[in-house]
N, C-alpha and C positions, 0 to 999 in steps of 0.2 A: 435197643436204642442206638441210633446211628452215631458214628464217630464225628460226623460233621457238626453235630450239635455242640461239641466241646471244643471246636477249633478256636484258637485264640485265647483260651482261658488257661490260667495257671492251676496248679493242683488244688489249692484251697477253693478256688472258684468252681472247679469241676465237681468237687464233692458237694459243695453247697447247691449247685445247679441240679445235681442228681437227687438231692434230698429236699428240694424246695417245695414248700406247701403253699406259700403265698408271698407276694412281694417280688421285687426285682433286684438284681445284683448291682445296685447303685450305692456306693459308699454313703452312709448317713441315713439311708432309708430303712424302715423296719421290714424285716423278713421273718418268716417262720419256716423251720426246717424239721424234717422227720428225724427222730433219734433212734439209732439201731441198738446201742448198748448204754448201760448206766453202771456206775460204781458208787458205793458209799463206804465210809469207814465209821468205826464205832463212835467217834467223837461227834459226828454229824448225822450218821445214819439212823440213830434212834428216833430223832425228830422226823426225819424224812419218811421213815416207815410208819410212824404214827399218822403223818399226814396222808400217806397213801392208803392206810387202813380206813381213815375217815371218809375216803371217796367211795367206799363200798364196792370196789372193783374186785372180782374174785381171783384174778390171776394177772401177773405182769404181762404187758402187751408188747414189750420190746423183744428183740431177737435174743438178748442176753442181759441179765441184770445180776450183779454180784455184790454181796454184802461182806466186807472185809472187817476183821478185828485186828488192828495193828497200832492203835493210839493209846487208849486207856487200858493198858494191860496190868497195871498195878492192882493187886488184890488185897488191899489193907482194910477194905470195908465191903459192904454188900452191894454198893451202888453200881460199880463197874460190872460185877458178876450178873446182877439183875439185867443190865442193859444187854449183855452178851447173850443171856438166855432168851431175852425178848427177840433179839435180832436173829438168832438161830431158829426160833419157832416161826417167826414171820416169813423168813426165807423159805422154810419148808412148806408153809401154808400157801404162799403166793407164787411159788415157782422160781425163786431166785437161788443162785448159788451162794453158799455160805462158806467163808474161809475162817477157820479158827485162829486164835492168837498163836503165833509161832510159825505160821506158814509164809511169812514175808510181808514186805511193805506193799500196800495196795497198788500204787501206780506202777511199780516195777513188775510185780507179779502179773498185773493185768496185761501189760505189754507183752510179757513172755508167754502167758497162757492163752490169752483171748484176743490179742491184737490181730486185726484184719485190715489190710490196706483198703482205703476208699470208704470205710465205714465211719459213722459218727458216734462219738462217745461223750456222754454228759456225766460228770462226776462231782460229788460234793467234797472234793479235796483239791487244794490249790495246785498240786503236782499232776493233776489229770493230763495236762498237755504232753506229758512224757510219751504217751502213746503216739504222738505225732512223729516220733522217730521211725515208725513203721508205716508212715503214709496215711494215718488216720486223721480226721478232724476231731480233736479232743479238747473239750472246754470244761474248765472248772467253774461251778456255779453253786448256788445255795440249795439247801435240801428240798425246798418246795418245788423248784424247777425240776429236780430229779424225780420227785414224786409224781409230778404231772407227766413226765416222759414215760415213767413206768406204767402209767395209766393209759398210754397211747396218745397223749396230747403232744402237739408240736412245741418246739422251743422257739420262743420269740426273742429276737435280738436286733440290734442295729447292724446293718451290713458293714463289716469292718473294711478299713483300707488295708490292702495287702502290701506288706513291706518285703521286698526281695533282697535278701542279704547274700552277697557274693563273696566267698572266701577264696583267697588266692595265696600262693606261696606255701611255706612250711612253717610249722610252729618252732619257736626258739627252744633251746634246751630247757628242760624242766617245765615248760609251759604245757597246760592242759586245756581241755574244752572249757573248763570253768573260767580260765583267764579270758578266753574268747568271749564268753557270755558276759562277763563283767564289763568288758570294753564295749560290747554292743549295748548293754544297758546304760552305760555312761553316755553314749552318743544319743540313744533314743529317749533317755530319761526313764526313771522308774515310776513316774506319775502315771495315773490311769489314762490309757489311751485306747480307743476302739480300733485295734489293728490286729492283723494276723501276720505271723512271720513265716516266710518261706525261704529255706536254705538252698543255696545254689552255688555254682562255681567250681573250679578245678580243685580247690582245697576244702570243699564243703564235706559235711559228714557222710553224704551218700556215695561219694566217689571212691568205690572200693572194688577190688578184683579186676583191675585193668593191667595187670602184669607188673613185673619187677621195676620197670622204668617209671611207673606211676604209683607210688606207694601212698595210700590214704593217710591223711593226717589225724583224723578223728575216727576212732574205731570203738567197737564194743560198747562198754558202759558209757563212754564219752558221747557217742552218737545217740545211743538209746536212752540217755538220761539227761545229762547236762544241757545238750543243745536244744532239744525241744522243750524240756521241762521248765527251765528257769525263765526264758523270755516270755513264756506263756502266763506268768504269774501277775505282772503288773497291769492287769486289766485287758490283756490281749485276748483275742478270740482264736486261740489255736496257734500252733507252731509246728511245722512239719517238714519232713525230708522226703523227697520222691523215693518210691519203692522200686528196687531193681533186682537183677538176677542174683546178686550176692545175698540178698535178704531171703530169697526163696530157699536157699540151702539151709538156712537156720530153722525154717519151719515155724508155724504159729499154731495157737490153740486149736 
């Protein structure tokens, strides 16, 4: 695919263009995109896999689908245990990865184990946009949308408006990425809006590894968690940071 095709587009738009099945990248217009990865957790995954099972498709058709158990881990009755056994058996039957309880929280584990820059991720968890910290387009949706994606169907949505957030300067003492996010949400509102958030600027989460004279302000868990994960929750269609050389040294799934 020629580079010229992506000239003039931001990261979110480039990923959408590379996965576009139908429609045009005009804000407010309906589009359909191809989904590379899916994730579910046990509070929402049981219904999602029941819906997938009802489709009669023998194997998941995504590049990667993961079933996590990290929400309903209390074992005071048979209900949660039954759900977990069901999720484990369906993952084995249909070709999905299964993560038992105790292996970590789905959105953070997925970022660390399976994150791939430029890929699309659909998850039935509101923190799914966390994977945007590694340059993915990650969107939290309902279980049925995930089931359709696992079956090879595209994800239909309204093309979002991309909001470019430029961060400058340095954080005040004791301030963290969470404080930045809360201020961003105060300005953008927490009401549902069809938008995607793109982080940029000298103080942004991805500016790392530029020498002692340019120390990054948001690193580690702050970049790979709070920054992409929180603004992606109030109806946003993804929240990402560009992927750079410093990220390659970390390695991914």
